C-alpha positions in Angstrom: 320.5 132.7 207.5 319.2 129.5 208.9 319.2 127.9 205.5 322.8 128.7 204.9 323.9 127.1 208.2 322.0 123.9 207.4 323.6 123.8 204.0 327.2 124.1 205.3 326.8 121.7 208.3 326.5 118.5 206.2 329.4 119.5 204.0 331.6 120.0 207.1 330.7 116.7 208.6 331.1 114.7 205.4 334.6 116.0 204.5 336.7 113.6 206.8 334.9 110.4 205.6 336.7 110.1 202.2 340.0 110.6 203.8 339.4 107.5 206.0 338.3 105.5 203.0 341.3 106.5 200.9 343.8 105.5 203.7 342.6 101.9 203.6 344.7 99.6 201.2 342.8 99.4 197.9 342.7 96.1 196.1 344.0 96.0 192.5 341.0 95.8 190.1 343.0 93.5 187.8 343.5 91.0 190.6 339.9 90.8 191.5 338.3 87.4 190.8 335.2 87.4 188.7 333.0 84.3 188.3 330.7 83.8 185.3 328.2 81.0 184.6 327.7 79.4 181.2 325.1 77.0 180.0 326.3 73.5 179.2 324.7 71.5 176.4 323.1 68.3 177.6 322.6 69.3 181.2 320.5 71.8 183.1 323.5 72.7 185.3 325.6 75.7 184.5 329.4 75.7 184.4 331.2 78.2 186.7 334.4 79.8 185.4 336.4 82.1 187.6 339.2 84.3 186.3 340.8 87.6 187.2 339.5 90.8 185.6 342.7 91.1 183.5 342.2 87.5 182.2 338.6 88.2 181.2 339.7 91.3 179.4 342.5 89.5 177.6 340.1 86.8 176.5 337.6 89.4 175.3 340.3 91.2 173.3 341.4 87.9 171.7 337.8 87.3 170.6 337.5 90.8 169.2 340.7 90.3 167.3 339.4 87.1 165.8 336.2 88.7 164.7 338.2 91.6 163.1 340.3 89.1 161.2 337.2 87.2 160.0 335.6 90.5 158.9 338.5 91.7 156.7 339.4 88.3 155.3 338.2 87.8 151.6 335.4 85.3 151.6 335.3 84.4 147.8 338.3 84.2 145.5 337.4 84.6 141.8 339.8 83.0 139.3 339.9 83.9 135.7 340.9 81.0 133.4 343.2 83.3 131.4 345.0 85.0 134.3 344.7 82.3 137.0 344.1 83.1 140.6 345.9 85.9 142.4 
């Protein structure tokens, strides 16, 4: 019986805490600023670039799209002297 009481006591005391945390205004995750450092050629100092999470995601999507285009683009075009190039 004592084990059951000890099990339920922490659950009862922890229940109101998430309600307090949820009532506070939450910051939009897209508006959060994220700073990244990149190595510069010719110097030992790193360059700091700060953008919002949405801007970093948009830039990553643009890079992914560029890689997709490069992967599906034909690399070599073969031309036949009789038929010409297509």
